[in-house]
C-alpha positions in Angstrom: 71.1 30.6 210.0 71.8 32.5 206.7 74.8 35.0 207.3 75.6 35.9 203.7 74.7 39.4 202.8 75.4 41.2 199.6 75.2 45.1 199.3 75.5 47.5 196.7 78.0 50.2 197.0 75.5 52.7 198.2 74.0 50.1 200.8 77.5 49.4 202.1 78.2 53.2 202.8 74.7 53.4 204.5 75.4 50.3 206.6 78.9 51.5 207.6 81.0 49.0 206.1 82.8 51.6 203.9 83.6 55.3 204.3 82.9 56.3 200.8 82.6 55.2 197.1 85.7 55.9 195.0 84.8 57.2 191.7 86.6 55.8 188.4 88.1 59.3 187.7 89.7 59.3 191.1 91.7 56.4 190.3 93.5 58.1 187.3 96.5 60.0 188.4 99.8 61.2 186.9 102.8 59.0 187.6 105.2 60.3 190.2 108.6 59.6 191.5 110.5 56.8 189.5 107.6 56.2 187.3 107.4 59.9 186.0 111.3 59.8 185.5 111.0 56.6 183.5 108.2 57.9 181.3 109.7 61.2 180.4 
């Protein structure tokens, strides 16, 4: 029996494996805490 399945991001959402797709722009954020203090 073949059990391997490969989904696109949209298919994974439809199938219920993931809640949502994170966009690249959501990953960019300003440093906070110690990282902000070290940068400035």
